DSSP file (Angstrom, degrees, kcal/mol; ACC not computed):
  #  RESIDUE AA STRUCTURE BP1 BP2  ACC     N-H-->O    O-->H-N    N-H-->O    O-->H-N    TCO  KAPPA ALPHA  PHI   PSI    X-CA   Y-CA   Z-CA
    1    1 A M      >       0   0    0      0, 0.0     5,-2.5     0, 0.0     3,-0.4   0.000 360.0 360.0 360.0 -40.7  -55.4 -139.9    0.4
    2    2 A R  T > 5 +     0   0    0      1,-0.2     3,-1.7     3,-0.2     5,-0.0   0.926 360.0  55.5 -60.1 -43.8  -55.1 -142.7    2.8
    3    3 A D  T 3 5S+     0   0    0      1,-0.3    -1,-0.2     2,-0.1     0, 0.0   0.782 110.6  45.6 -61.1 -27.4  -58.8 -143.5    2.5
    4    4 A F  T 3 5S-     0   0    0     -3,-0.4    -1,-0.3     2,-0.1    -2,-0.2   0.342 115.9-112.7 -98.2   5.7  -58.3 -143.9   -1.3
    5    5 A G  T < 5 +     0   0    0     -3,-1.7     2,-0.5    -4,-0.3    -3,-0.2   0.702  62.5 153.7  73.7  19.8  -55.2 -146.0   -1.0
    6    6 A V      < -     0   0    0     -5,-2.5    -1,-0.3     1,-0.0     2,-0.2  -0.716  43.3-126.8 -85.1 126.9  -53.0 -143.3   -2.5
    7    7 A E        -     0   0    0     -2,-0.5     2,-0.3    -3,-0.1    -1,-0.0  -0.515  20.6-146.2 -75.9 136.9  -49.4 -143.6   -1.3
    8    8 A M        -     0   0    0     -2,-0.2     2,-0.2     4,-0.0    -1,-0.0  -0.796  17.0-176.1-104.1 145.7  -47.8 -140.5    0.2
    9    9 A D     >  -     0   0    0     -2,-0.3     4,-2.1     1,-0.0     5,-0.2  -0.640  47.3 -79.6-126.9-173.3  -44.2 -139.6   -0.1
   10   10 A A  H  > S+     0   0    0      1,-0.2     4,-2.5    -2,-0.2     5,-0.2   0.862 128.2  54.7 -58.9 -37.1  -41.9 -136.9    1.2
   11   11 A Y  H  > S+     0   0    0      2,-0.2     4,-2.4     1,-0.2    -1,-0.2   0.911 106.7  51.0 -64.0 -41.9  -43.2 -134.4   -1.4
   12   12 A T  H  > S+     0   0    0      1,-0.2     4,-2.5     2,-0.2    -2,-0.2   0.953 113.5  43.6 -58.9 -51.6  -46.8 -135.0   -0.3
   13   13 A F  H  X S+     0   0    0     -4,-2.1     4,-2.8     1,-0.2     5,-0.3   0.884 111.8  54.4 -64.3 -38.0  -45.9 -134.3    3.4
   14   14 A S  H  X S+     0   0    0     -4,-2.5     4,-2.2    -5,-0.2    -1,-0.2   0.933 111.5  44.1 -60.3 -46.7  -43.8 -131.3    2.5
   15   15 A C  H  X S+     0   0    0     -4,-2.4     4,-2.3     2,-0.2    -2,-0.2   0.912 114.6  48.9 -65.6 -43.7  -46.6 -129.7    0.5
   16   16 A V  H  X S+     0   0    0     -4,-2.5     4,-2.3    -5,-0.2    -2,-0.2   0.939 113.8  45.2 -63.5 -47.3  -49.2 -130.5    3.2
   17   17 A L  H  X S+     0   0    0     -4,-2.8     4,-2.3     1,-0.2    -1,-0.2   0.872 111.5  53.3 -65.9 -36.2  -47.1 -129.1    6.0
   18   18 A K  H  X S+     0   0    0     -4,-2.2     4,-2.4    -5,-0.3    -1,-0.2   0.912 109.2  49.4 -63.9 -41.2  -46.2 -126.0    4.0
   19   19 A W  H  X S+     0   0    0     -4,-2.3     4,-2.0     2,-0.2     6,-0.2   0.933 111.5  48.0 -63.5 -45.8  -49.9 -125.3    3.4
   20   20 A F  H  X>S+     0   0    0     -4,-2.3     5,-2.1     1,-0.2     4,-0.8   0.883 112.3  49.9 -63.9 -37.2  -50.7 -125.7    7.1
   21   21 A A  H ><5S+     0   0    0     -4,-2.3     3,-0.5     1,-0.2    -1,-0.2   0.917 110.5  49.8 -65.3 -42.5  -47.8 -123.5    8.1
   22   22 A A  H 3<5S+     0   0    0     -4,-2.4    -2,-0.2     1,-0.2    -1,-0.2   0.838 116.5  41.2 -66.0 -32.9  -48.9 -120.8    5.6
   23   23 A T  H 3<5S-     0   0    0     -4,-2.0    -1,-0.2    -5,-0.2    -2,-0.2   0.480 109.2-121.3 -94.8  -3.0  -52.5 -120.9    6.8
   24   24 A G  T <<5 +     0   0    0     -4,-0.8     2,-1.6    -3,-0.5     3,-0.2   0.748  56.8 154.2  72.3  23.1  -51.5 -121.1   10.5
   25   25 A N     >< +     0   0    0     -5,-2.1     4,-1.8    -6,-0.2    -1,-0.2  -0.598   7.4 164.8 -88.5  80.3  -53.4 -124.3   11.0
   26   26 A I  H  >  +     0   0    0     -2,-1.6     4,-2.4     1,-0.2    -1,-0.2   0.882  68.8  58.1 -65.5 -40.7  -51.4 -125.7   13.9
   27   27 A E  H  > S+     0   0    0      1,-0.2     4,-1.6    -3,-0.2    -1,-0.2   0.924 109.9  42.5 -58.7 -47.2  -53.9 -128.4   14.9
   28   28 A E  H  > S+     0   0    0      1,-0.2     4,-2.2     2,-0.2    -1,-0.2   0.879 111.9  54.3 -68.6 -37.1  -53.9 -130.0   11.5
   29   29 A S  H  X S+     0   0    0     -4,-1.8     4,-2.5     1,-0.2    -1,-0.2   0.878 106.3  53.3 -64.8 -34.7  -50.1 -129.8   11.2
   30   30 A E  H  X S+     0   0    0     -4,-2.4     4,-2.4     2,-0.2    -1,-0.2   0.883 107.3  51.7 -64.5 -37.4  -49.8 -131.5   14.6
   31   31 A R  H  X S+     0   0    0     -4,-1.6     4,-2.1     2,-0.2    -2,-0.2   0.912 110.6  47.6 -64.2 -41.8  -52.0 -134.3   13.2
   32   32 A V  H  X S+     0   0    0     -4,-2.2     4,-2.5     2,-0.2    -2,-0.2   0.910 110.9  51.4 -65.7 -41.2  -49.7 -134.7   10.2
   33   33 A H  H  X S+     0   0    0     -4,-2.5     4,-2.1     1,-0.2    -2,-0.2   0.907 108.7  51.9 -61.3 -40.8  -46.7 -134.7   12.5
   34   34 A G  H  X S+     0   0    0     -4,-2.4     4,-2.1     1,-0.2    -1,-0.2   0.901 109.2  49.7 -60.6 -41.2  -48.3 -137.4   14.5
   35   35 A Y  H  X S+     0   0    0     -4,-2.1     4,-1.8     1,-0.2    -2,-0.2   0.895 108.0  53.4 -65.2 -39.6  -48.9 -139.4   11.4
   36   36 A L  H  <>S+     0   0    0     -4,-2.5     5,-2.2     1,-0.2     4,-0.3   0.893 107.4  52.1 -61.2 -39.0  -45.2 -139.0   10.4
   37   37 A L  H ><5S+     0   0    0     -4,-2.1     3,-1.6     1,-0.2     5,-0.3   0.920 106.5  53.0 -61.7 -43.6  -44.3 -140.3   13.9
   38   38 A K  H 3<5S+     0   0    0     -4,-2.1    -1,-0.2     1,-0.3    -2,-0.2   0.855 106.0  54.3 -58.7 -35.1  -46.5 -143.4   13.2
   39   39 A L  T 3<5S-     0   0    0     -4,-1.8    -1,-0.3    -5,-0.1    -2,-0.2   0.533 123.8-106.4 -78.8  -5.4  -44.6 -143.9   10.0
   40   40 A G  T < 5S+     0   0    0     -3,-1.6    -3,-0.2    -4,-0.3    -2,-0.1   0.773  71.6 142.4  89.6  27.6  -41.3 -143.9   11.9
   41   41 A F  S   <S-     0   0    0     -5,-2.2    -4,-0.2     1,-0.3     2,-0.2   0.183  70.4 -84.3 -86.7  19.0  -39.9 -140.5   10.9
   42   42 A G        -     0   0    0     -5,-0.3     2,-0.4    -6,-0.2    -1,-0.3  -0.480  45.8 -87.7 110.5 179.7  -38.5 -139.9   14.4
   43   43 A S        +     0   0    0     -2,-0.2     2,-0.3    12,-0.1    16,-0.0  -0.986  37.4 157.2-137.2 143.5  -39.6 -138.6   17.7
   44   44 A Y        -     0   0    0     -2,-0.4     3,-0.0     1,-0.1     8,-0.0  -0.959  38.1-121.7-155.7 164.6  -39.9 -135.3   19.4
   45   45 A N  S    S+     0   0    0     -2,-0.3     2,-0.3     1,-0.1    -1,-0.1   0.918  79.5  14.4 -82.9 -46.6  -42.0 -133.9   22.2
   46   46 A T        -     0   0    0      2,-0.0     2,-1.1     3,-0.0    -1,-0.1  -0.836  67.7-113.1-132.3 164.1  -44.0 -130.9   20.9
   47   47 A C        +     0   0    0     -2,-0.3     3,-0.1     1,-0.1   -17,-0.1  -0.804  46.3 160.2 -95.4  93.9  -45.1 -129.2   17.7
   48   48 A G    >   -     0   0    0     -2,-1.1     3,-1.2     1,-0.3     2,-0.4  -0.128  46.1-119.1-111.9  37.0  -43.1 -126.0   18.1
   49   49 A G  T 3> S+     0   0    0      1,-0.3     4,-2.2     2,-0.2    -1,-0.3  -0.493  93.2  10.9  71.8-123.7  -43.0 -124.7   14.5
   50   50 A V  H 3> S+     0   0    0     -2,-0.4     4,-2.8     1,-0.2    -1,-0.3   0.862 127.9  58.1 -61.4 -37.7  -39.5 -124.4   13.2
   51   51 A E  H <> S+     0   0    0     -3,-1.2     4,-2.1     1,-0.2    -1,-0.2   0.922 108.9  44.4 -60.5 -44.1  -38.0 -126.3   16.1
   52   52 A S  H  > S+     0   0    0     -3,-0.2     4,-2.4     2,-0.2    -1,-0.2   0.913 113.5  50.1 -66.1 -42.6  -40.2 -129.4   15.4
   53   53 A A  H  X S+     0   0    0     -4,-2.2     4,-2.8     1,-0.2    -2,-0.2   0.903 109.7  52.1 -61.8 -40.1  -39.5 -129.2   11.7
   54   54 A C  H  X S+     0   0    0     -4,-2.8     4,-2.5     2,-0.2    -1,-0.2   0.910 109.0  49.5 -63.1 -43.3  -35.8 -128.9   12.4
   55   55 A K  H  X S+     0   0    0     -4,-2.1     4,-1.1     2,-0.2    -1,-0.2   0.925 113.3  46.5 -62.1 -43.9  -35.8 -132.0   14.6
   56   56 A L  H  X S+     0   0    0     -4,-2.4     4,-0.6     1,-0.2     3,-0.5   0.920 111.8  51.5 -63.3 -43.6  -37.7 -133.9   11.9
   57   57 A F  H >< S+     0   0    0     -4,-2.8     3,-1.2     1,-0.2    -2,-0.2   0.903 105.6  55.1 -60.4 -43.0  -35.3 -132.7    9.3
   58   58 A E  H 3< S+     0   0    0     -4,-2.5    -1,-0.2     1,-0.3    -2,-0.2   0.800 107.1  51.5 -61.5 -28.6  -32.3 -133.8   11.3
   59   59 A E  H 3< S+     0   0    0     -4,-1.1    -1,-0.3    -3,-0.5     2,-0.2   0.567  83.5 109.0 -87.2  -8.8  -33.7 -137.3   11.5
   60   60 A L    <<  -     0   0    0     -3,-1.2     3,-0.3    -4,-0.6   -19,-0.0  -0.503  52.9-161.8 -69.1 131.4  -34.2 -137.6    7.7
   61   61 A D  S    S+     0   0    0     -2,-0.2     2,-0.7     1,-0.2    -1,-0.2   0.847  84.2  43.7 -78.8 -35.7  -31.8 -140.0    6.1
   62   62 A D  S    S-     0   0    0      2,-0.0     2,-0.8     5,-0.0    -1,-0.2  -0.804  72.5-170.8-116.9  88.9  -32.3 -138.8    2.6
   63   63 A K        +     0   0    0     -2,-0.7     2,-0.2    -3,-0.3    -6,-0.0  -0.703  17.4 176.0 -82.9 112.5  -32.4 -135.0    2.6
   64   64 A D     >  -     0   0    0     -2,-0.8     4,-2.4     1,-0.0     5,-0.2  -0.443  48.5 -86.3-108.1-176.2  -33.5 -134.0   -0.9
   65   65 A V  H  > S+     0   0    0      1,-0.2     4,-2.6     2,-0.2     5,-0.2   0.828 125.7  55.8 -61.6 -32.3  -34.3 -130.6   -2.6
   66   66 A I  H  > S+     0   0    0      2,-0.2     4,-2.2     1,-0.2    -1,-0.2   0.937 109.3  44.2 -66.8 -46.6  -37.9 -130.8   -1.3
   67   67 A S  H  > S+     0   0    0      2,-0.2     4,-2.0     1,-0.2    -2,-0.2   0.898 115.0  49.1 -67.1 -38.8  -36.9 -131.2    2.4
   68   68 A W  H  X S+     0   0    0     -4,-2.4     4,-2.6     2,-0.2    -2,-0.2   0.929 111.3  49.9 -63.9 -44.6  -34.2 -128.4    2.0
   69   69 A N  H  X S+     0   0    0     -4,-2.6     4,-2.7     1,-0.2    -2,-0.2   0.886 109.0  52.8 -61.1 -39.0  -36.8 -126.1    0.4
   70   70 A S  H  X S+     0   0    0     -4,-2.2     4,-2.4     2,-0.2    -1,-0.2   0.909 110.5  46.8 -63.3 -42.0  -39.3 -126.8    3.2
   71   71 A M  H  X S+     0   0    0     -4,-2.0     4,-2.6     2,-0.2     5,-0.2   0.926 112.9  48.4 -66.6 -44.3  -36.7 -125.9    5.8
   72   72 A I  H  X S+     0   0    0     -4,-2.6     4,-2.6     1,-0.2    -2,-0.2   0.926 113.0  48.6 -61.8 -43.9  -35.7 -122.7    4.0
   73   73 A S  H  X S+     0   0    0     -4,-2.7     4,-2.5     2,-0.2    -1,-0.2   0.908 110.9  51.2 -62.1 -42.1  -39.3 -121.7    3.6
   74   74 A G  H  X S+     0   0    0     -4,-2.4     4,-1.2     2,-0.2    -2,-0.2   0.921 112.7  44.4 -62.0 -44.9  -40.0 -122.4    7.2
   75   75 A Y  H  X S+     0   0    0     -4,-2.6     4,-0.5     1,-0.2     3,-0.2   0.908 113.7  50.6 -66.4 -40.6  -37.1 -120.3    8.4
   76   76 A A  H >< S+     0   0    0     -4,-2.6     3,-0.6     1,-0.2    -2,-0.2   0.888 111.1  48.5 -64.7 -38.4  -38.0 -117.5    6.0
   77   77 A A  H 3< S+     0   0    0     -4,-2.5    -1,-0.2     1,-0.2    -2,-0.2   0.748 119.9  37.7 -72.9 -23.1  -41.6 -117.4    7.1
   78   78 A N  H 3< S+     0   0    0     -4,-1.2    -1,-0.2    -3,-0.2    -2,-0.2   0.259  81.0 132.0-113.8  11.6  -40.7 -117.4   10.8
   79   79 A V    <<  -     0   0    0     -3,-0.6     3,-0.1    -4,-0.5    -3,-0.0  -0.449  35.0-169.0 -69.9 135.3  -37.6 -115.1   10.8
   80   80 A V        -     0   0    0      1,-0.4     2,-0.3    -2,-0.2    -1,-0.2   0.887  67.9 -15.1 -88.9 -47.2  -37.8 -112.4   13.4
   81   81 A D        -     0   0    0      2,-0.0    -1,-0.4     0, 0.0     2,-0.3  -0.986  59.7-146.6-155.7 148.7  -34.8 -110.3   12.3
   82   82 A I        -     0   0    0     -2,-0.3     2,-0.2    -3,-0.1    -3,-0.0  -0.849  12.7-160.4-117.2 159.2  -31.9 -110.7   10.0
   83   83 A D     >  -     0   0    0     -2,-0.3     4,-2.0    36,-0.0     3,-0.3  -0.653  41.7 -83.9-126.2-174.3  -28.5 -109.3   10.3
   84   84 A L  H  > S+     0   0    0     31,-0.4     4,-3.0     1,-0.2     5,-0.2   0.841 124.8  58.8 -63.4 -33.9  -25.6 -108.6    8.0
   85   85 A V  H  > S+     0   0    0      2,-0.2     4,-2.4     1,-0.2    -1,-0.2   0.913 106.0  49.6 -61.6 -41.7  -24.3 -112.2    8.3
   86   86 A T  H  > S+     0   0    0     -3,-0.3     4,-2.3     2,-0.2     5,-0.2   0.940 112.6  47.0 -60.2 -47.9  -27.6 -113.4    7.0
   87   87 A V  H  X S+     0   0    0     -4,-2.0     4,-2.6     1,-0.2    -2,-0.2   0.922 112.6  48.4 -62.7 -45.5  -27.5 -111.0    4.0
   88   88 A V  H  X S+     0   0    0     -4,-3.0     4,-2.2     1,-0.2    -1,-0.2   0.905 110.6  52.1 -63.4 -40.5  -23.8 -111.9    3.2
   89   89 A S  H  X S+     0   0    0     -4,-2.4     4,-1.6    -5,-0.2    -1,-0.2   0.920 112.9  43.8 -61.3 -44.2  -24.6 -115.6    3.4
   90   90 A V  H  X S+     0   0    0     -4,-2.3     4,-2.7     1,-0.2    -1,-0.2   0.873 110.1  57.0 -69.2 -36.4  -27.5 -115.3    1.0
   91   91 A M  H  X S+     0   0    0     -4,-2.6     4,-2.7     1,-0.2    -2,-0.2   0.897 104.3  52.8 -60.2 -40.1  -25.4 -113.0   -1.3
   92   92 A V  H  X S+     0   0    0     -4,-2.2     4,-2.3     2,-0.2    -1,-0.2   0.922 109.7  48.2 -62.1 -43.4  -22.8 -115.7   -1.6
   93   93 A V  H  X S+     0   0    0     -4,-1.6     4,-1.8     2,-0.2    -2,-0.2   0.931 111.8  49.9 -61.5 -45.2  -25.5 -118.2   -2.7
   94   94 A C  H  X>S+     0   0    0     -4,-2.7     5,-2.2     1,-0.2     4,-1.0   0.902 110.9  49.6 -60.5 -41.0  -26.9 -115.6   -5.2
   95   95 A A  H  <5S+     0   0    0     -4,-2.7     3,-0.3     1,-0.2    -1,-0.2   0.901 109.0  52.6 -65.1 -39.9  -23.4 -115.1   -6.6
   96   96 A N  H  <5S+     0   0    0     -4,-2.3    -1,-0.2     1,-0.2    -2,-0.2   0.828 116.3  38.2 -66.4 -32.2  -22.8 -118.8   -6.9
   97   97 A V  H  <5S-     0   0    0     -4,-1.8    -1,-0.2    -5,-0.2    -2,-0.2   0.475 112.1-118.3 -99.6  -2.3  -26.0 -119.3   -8.9
   98   98 A G  T  <5 +     0   0    0     -4,-1.0     2,-1.1    -3,-0.3    -3,-0.2   0.841  55.9 153.5  77.4  34.9  -25.6 -116.1  -10.9
   99   99 A T     >< +     0   0    0     -5,-2.2     4,-2.1     1,-0.2    -1,-0.2  -0.689   8.6 168.6 -99.3  83.2  -28.8 -114.2   -9.8
  100  100 A L  H  > S+     0   0    0     -2,-1.1     4,-2.5     1,-0.2     5,-0.2   0.883  73.9  55.4 -61.3 -42.0  -27.7 -110.6  -10.3
  101  101 A F  H  > S+     0   0    0      1,-0.2     4,-2.3     2,-0.2    -1,-0.2   0.927 110.0  45.5 -59.7 -46.3  -31.2 -109.2   -9.9
  102  102 A L  H  > S+     0   0    0      2,-0.2     4,-2.7     1,-0.2    -1,-0.2   0.883 110.9  53.6 -66.3 -38.1  -31.7 -110.9   -6.5
  103  103 A R  H  X S+     0   0    0     -4,-2.1     4,-2.5     2,-0.2    -1,-0.2   0.925 110.3  47.4 -60.8 -43.8  -28.2 -109.8   -5.3
  104  104 A R  H  X S+     0   0    0     -4,-2.5     4,-2.6     2,-0.2    -2,-0.2   0.909 112.5  49.1 -64.8 -41.5  -29.1 -106.2   -6.2
  105  105 A A  H  X S+     0   0    0     -4,-2.3     4,-2.3     2,-0.2    -2,-0.2   0.913 113.1  47.2 -63.5 -42.8  -32.5 -106.5   -4.4
  106  106 A L  H  X S+     0   0    0     -4,-2.7     4,-2.4     2,-0.2    -2,-0.2   0.893 111.5  50.6 -66.2 -40.6  -30.8 -107.9   -1.3
  107  107 A H  H  X S+     0   0    0     -4,-2.5     4,-2.0    -5,-0.2    -2,-0.2   0.923 110.6  49.8 -62.5 -44.4  -28.1 -105.3   -1.4
  108  108 A G  H  X S+     0   0    0     -4,-2.6     4,-2.7     1,-0.2    -2,-0.2   0.905 110.1  51.1 -60.5 -42.2  -30.8 -102.6   -1.6
  109  109 A Y  H  X S+     0   0    0     -4,-2.3     4,-2.7     1,-0.2    -1,-0.2   0.917 108.4  51.3 -61.4 -43.3  -32.6 -104.1    1.3
  110  110 A S  H  <>S+     0   0    0     -4,-2.4     5,-2.4     2,-0.2     6,-0.5   0.876 112.6  45.7 -65.4 -36.3  -29.5 -104.2    3.4
  111  111 A I  H ><5S+     0   0    0     -4,-2.0     3,-1.2     3,-0.2    -1,-0.2   0.936 114.1  48.6 -68.7 -46.2  -28.8 -100.5    2.8
  112  112 A K  H 3<5S+     0   0    0     -4,-2.7    -2,-0.2     1,-0.3    -1,-0.2   0.884 114.3  45.5 -60.8 -39.2  -32.4  -99.5    3.4
  113  113 A A  T 3<5S-     0   0    0     -4,-2.7    -1,-0.3    -5,-0.2    -2,-0.2   0.453 106.7-129.6 -84.1  -0.4  -32.5 -101.5    6.6
  114  114 A S  T <>5 +     0   0    0     -3,-1.2     4,-1.8    -4,-0.2     3,-0.2   0.871  50.2 158.1  53.8  41.2  -29.1 -100.0    7.7
  115  115 A L  H  >< +     0   0    0     -5,-2.4     4,-2.3     1,-0.2   -31,-0.4   0.862  64.5  58.6 -65.0 -35.4  -27.8 -103.5    8.4
  116  116 A S  H  >>S+     0   0    0     -6,-0.5     4,-1.1     1,-0.2     5,-1.0   0.892 108.6  45.4 -64.2 -36.9  -24.2 -102.5    8.0
  117  117 A E  H  45S+     0   0    0     -3,-0.2    -1,-0.2     1,-0.2    -2,-0.2   0.880 116.9  44.3 -72.2 -36.9  -24.5  -99.9   10.8
  118  118 A R  H  <5S+     0   0    0     -4,-1.8    -2,-0.2     1,-0.2    -1,-0.2   0.785 117.6  43.2 -77.3 -26.5  -26.4 -102.3   13.1
  119  119 A S  H  <5S-     0   0    0     -4,-2.3    -1,-0.2    -5,-0.2    -2,-0.2   0.612 104.9-114.7-100.8 -13.1  -24.2 -105.3   12.6
  120  120 A G  T  X5 -     0   0    0     -4,-1.1     4,-1.8    -5,-0.2     5,-0.2   0.957  25.2-153.3  74.2  81.3  -20.7 -104.0   12.7
  121  121 A T  H  ><S+     0   0    0     -5,-1.0     4,-2.8     1,-0.2     5,-0.2   0.877  86.2  53.7 -58.0 -45.6  -19.5 -104.6    9.2
  122  122 A I  H  > S+     0   0    0      1,-0.2     4,-2.9     2,-0.2    -1,-0.2   0.934 109.3  46.0 -62.7 -49.0  -15.8 -104.9   10.0
  123  123 A P  H  > S+     0   0    0      0, 0.0     4,-1.9     0, 0.0    -1,-0.2   0.905 114.5  49.4 -60.6 -38.6  -16.0 -107.6   12.7
  124  124 A V  H  X S+     0   0    0     -4,-1.8     4,-1.9     2,-0.2    -2,-0.2   0.929 113.2  46.6 -63.4 -44.6  -18.4 -109.6   10.5
  125  125 A F  H  < S+     0   0    0     -4,-2.8    -1,-0.2     1,-0.2    -3,-0.2   0.920 111.6  50.9 -63.3 -44.6  -16.0 -109.3    7.5
  126  126 A E  H  < S+     0   0    0     -4,-2.9    -1,-0.2     1,-0.2    -2,-0.2   0.856 116.8  39.7 -63.8 -35.4  -13.0 -110.2    9.6
  127  127 A K  H  < S+     0   0    0     -4,-1.9    -1,-0.2    -5,-0.2    -2,-0.2   0.747 106.3  80.3 -85.0 -24.8  -14.6 -113.4   11.1
  128  128 A G  S  < S-     0   0    0     -4,-1.9     2,-0.4    -5,-0.2    -3,-0.0  -0.145  92.7 -83.9 -83.8 174.7  -16.4 -114.5    7.9
  129  129 A R        -     0   0    0      1,-0.1     2,-0.3     5,-0.0     5,-0.2  -0.643  47.5-124.3 -76.3 127.1  -15.3 -116.4    4.8
  130  130 A K        +     0   0    0     -2,-0.4     2,-0.3    -4,-0.1    -1,-0.1  -0.585  46.1 151.6 -77.7 130.6  -13.7 -113.9    2.3
  131  131 A S     >  -     0   0    0     -2,-0.3     4,-2.6     1,-0.1     5,-0.3  -0.882  61.6 -89.6-145.8 175.3  -15.3 -114.0   -1.1
  132  132 A F  H  > S+     0   0    0     -2,-0.3     4,-2.4     1,-0.2     5,-0.2   0.909 126.5  49.3 -54.5 -44.2  -16.0 -111.7   -4.0
  133  133 A V  H  > S+     0   0    0      2,-0.2     4,-2.5     1,-0.2    -1,-0.2   0.926 111.2  46.5 -66.5 -46.4  -19.2 -110.7   -2.4
  134  134 A S  H  > S+     0   0    0      2,-0.2     4,-2.1     1,-0.2    -2,-0.2   0.914 114.7  47.2 -66.0 -41.3  -17.8 -109.9    1.0
  135  135 A W  H  X S+     0   0    0     -4,-2.6     4,-2.6     2,-0.2     5,-0.2   0.924 112.7  49.6 -63.7 -43.5  -14.8 -107.9   -0.5
  136  136 A T  H  X S+     0   0    0     -4,-2.4     4,-2.6    -5,-0.3    -2,-0.2   0.901 109.7  51.8 -62.3 -41.0  -17.2 -106.0   -2.8
  137  137 A S  H  X S+     0   0    0     -4,-2.5     4,-2.1     2,-0.2    -1,-0.2   0.909 111.3  47.0 -62.1 -42.3  -19.5 -105.2    0.1
  138  138 A M  H  X S+     0   0    0     -4,-2.1     4,-2.5     2,-0.2     5,-0.2   0.923 112.8  48.2 -66.6 -44.2  -16.5 -103.8    2.2
  139  139 A I  H  X S+     0   0    0     -4,-2.6     4,-2.6     1,-0.2    -2,-0.2   0.920 111.8  50.5 -62.1 -43.6  -15.2 -101.7   -0.7
  140  140 A A  H  X S+     0   0    0     -4,-2.6     4,-2.5    -5,-0.2    -1,-0.2   0.898 109.6  50.7 -62.2 -40.7  -18.7 -100.3   -1.4
  141  141 A R  H  X S+     0   0    0     -4,-2.1     4,-1.6     2,-0.2    -2,-0.2   0.947 112.4  45.3 -63.1 -48.0  -19.1  -99.4    2.3
  142  142 A Y  H  <>S+     0   0    0     -4,-2.5     5,-3.1     1,-0.2     4,-0.3   0.888 112.2  52.5 -63.3 -37.7  -15.8  -97.6    2.4
  143  143 A A  H ><5S+     0   0    0     -4,-2.6     3,-1.3     4,-0.2    -1,-0.2   0.908 106.8  52.5 -64.3 -41.9  -16.5  -95.8   -0.9
  144  144 A R  H 3<5S+     0   0    0     -4,-2.5    -1,-0.2     1,-0.3    -2,-0.2   0.843 111.2  47.8 -60.5 -33.4  -19.9  -94.6    0.4
  145  145 A E  T 3<5S-     0   0    0     -4,-1.6    -1,-0.3    -5,-0.2    -2,-0.2   0.426 117.1-115.5 -89.2   1.3  -18.1  -93.2    3.4
  146  146 A G  T < 5       0   0    0     -3,-1.3    -3,-0.2    -4,-0.3    -2,-0.1   0.760 360.0 360.0  73.9  25.1  -15.5  -91.5    1.2
  147  147 A L      <       0   0    0     -5,-3.1    -4,-0.2    -6,-0.2    -5,-0.1   0.400 360.0 360.0-104.5 360.0  -12.6  -93.7    2.7
């Protein structure tokens, strides 16, 4: 694009970096990161995947939907394990935007993965923000256990 005089913007870099991340092309992503540094998008020492992306994201003055989507995609692609707090947080987002199908799928996943047993539902509920979703999750758990 540079050779043809085409101007690049945040969307361009977001798409390019997402493609390199999806294909595991670390060398090329490091080159793009170097170019971003040349353009003045901040400084960091190494290209460490999510950590580098996070540092770059923190230095952005204008965080738009593209940059947020890139960060969410990066974390989702590199997540090692999720817990009940993760599920409840995503459930709240789903409830706020009205995606019943996704909420049901996420709930099914959490039951299948036995997240409530591994995470300690009561301590998570007591420490977290109370919402329709968190109360419903607690009631459902007690109902399943016959309590």
